[in-house]
C-alpha positions, 0 to 999 in steps of 0.5 A: 506479498500480494492479495490472496484473491481478486476483490469482488465487484470493485477495485480498491486498495488492498489492506494488510488483512487481504494478504495471503496468511493475513493475520500473521502478516498484519500482526508481525509488521511494525509498518504496513504499506499498500501500493495500488496501481491505477491507469496512470498513477498509483496510491501509496498508503501507510496503513499501519505504524506500531505504537511508539515508532516514528511516522504517521498513517496516510496516503499519497498519489504517485507515478513512476518516472522512468527517466529518473527511475523514481516515484514522483508525487502527483498533485 
């Protein structure tokens, strides 16, 4: 899914409520994951974990390494 419209005035990480049909997507999901790409790296953020499921909320900076076709955590 993708955000419904561009954000006004500033660039920020999309939230579950920014998705087209937002309330349905935000309420149905057990896990919420947002990906926001910058110039050279990206932010990968776990925004929702339903109560009782394993995992935790947080974010990590990553970049895509084309040589190995994987995301790699940046320092």
